[in-house]
C-alpha positions in Angstrom: 3.8 -14.6 -27.5 7.3 -16.9 -26.1 8.3 -13.7 -24.2 5.7 -13.2 -21.7 6.6 -16.1 -20.0 9.5 -15.2 -19.5 8.8 -11.4 -18.2 6.3 -13.2 -15.9 8.6 -15.6 -14.0 10.7 -12.6 -13.8 8.4 -10.1 -12.4 6.8 -13.1 -10.0 11.3 -13.8 -8.9 11.6 -10.2 -8.4 8.7 -9.1 -6.3 9.1 -12.7 -4.3 10.0 -11.4 -0.9 7.8 -8.4 -0.8 4.5 -10.8 -1.3 6.4 -13.0 1.3 6.6 -10.3 3.6 4.5 -7.9 2.9 1.3 -10.2 1.9 0.1 -11.6 5.1 0.0 -8.0 7.2 -2.0 -6.2 4.3 -4.6 -9.3 4.6 -4.6 -8.9 8.0 -5.0 -5.2 7.5 -8.1 -5.9 5.2 -9.8 -8.3 7.7 -9.5 -5.7 10.0 -7.1 -7.5 12.7 -5.4 -5.5 15.4 -2.2 -8.0 15.1 0.7 -7.5 12.4 2.7 -10.6 11.8 5.6 -10.1 9.5 7.2 -13.5 8.0 11.2 -13.8 7.7 12.0 -16.8 5.4 15.5 -17.8 5.0 17.6 -15.8 2.0 18.4 -19.2 0.9 14.6 -19.9 0.1 13.8 -16.5 -1.2 16.9 -17.2 -3.7 16.0 -20.8 -4.6 12.5 -19.7 -5.4 13.7 -17.2 -7.3 15.6 -19.6 -9.5 12.8 -21.9 -10.1 11.0 -19.2 -10.9 13.2 -18.0 -13.6 13.9 -21.2 -15.3 10.2 -22.7 -15.0 9.8 -18.9 -17.4 12.3 -19.5 -19.7 11.1 -23.3 -20.2 7.7 -22.5 -21.0 8.5 -19.7 -23.3 11.4 -22.8 -25.1 8.0 -24.8 -25.3 5.2 -21.7 -26.6 8.1 -21.3 -28.8 8.7 -24.3 -30.5 4.6 -24.9 -30.6 4.8 -22.1 -32.5 7.2 -22.9 -35.0 5.7 -26.5 -35.5 2.4 -24.7 -35.9 3.2 -22.2 -38.8 5.0 -24.8 -40.9 3.0 -27.8 -40.7 4.3 -29.5 -43.8 7.9 -28.9 -42.5 10.4 -31.7 -40.9 10.7 -31.1 -37.8 14.8 -31.3 -38.2 14.2 -28.7 -40.1 11.6 -26.5 -37.8 14.2 -27.7 -35.1 17.4 -26.1 -37.2 14.9 -22.5 -36.9 14.7 -22.3 -33.8 17.9 -22.8 -33.2 19.2 -19.3 -32.3 16.8 -18.1 -30.0 17.1 -20.9 -27.9 20.3 -19.6 -27.6 19.5 -16.4 -27.0 16.6 -17.3 -24.1 19.3 -19.4 -22.6 21.9 -16.7 -22.6 19.0 -14.5 -21.7 18.2 -17.2 -18.5 22.4 -17.3 -17.5 22.3 -13.1 -17.8 19.5 -13.2 -15.3 20.8 -15.3 -13.0 24.1 -13.4 -13.3 22.5 -10.4 -12.2 20.7 -12.2 -9.6 23.8 -13.9 -8.0 26.3 -11.1 -9.1 25.4 -7.6 -7.7 
């Protein structure tokens, strides 16, 4: 369950530039307008929004994983649950760094 927000963040980040540039053109073709619009945002804006989507996806994934861990063990002390979550948090941080590395170093 906690990997779904991460996958959604990566998917939105991957297709963001396509949605921004081709989305208005598709809407204009759908309504039957004879004009075509092309939006060309700055690469810095696109990369900043992509980074934000990836980080938000990972943050939501960590929150979902934490809530799930607390729900599965309601009687355990909080620090014991946090200690059990620590390897997964490290894995998610590694996935975030790997995704950002792939985004910036091609």
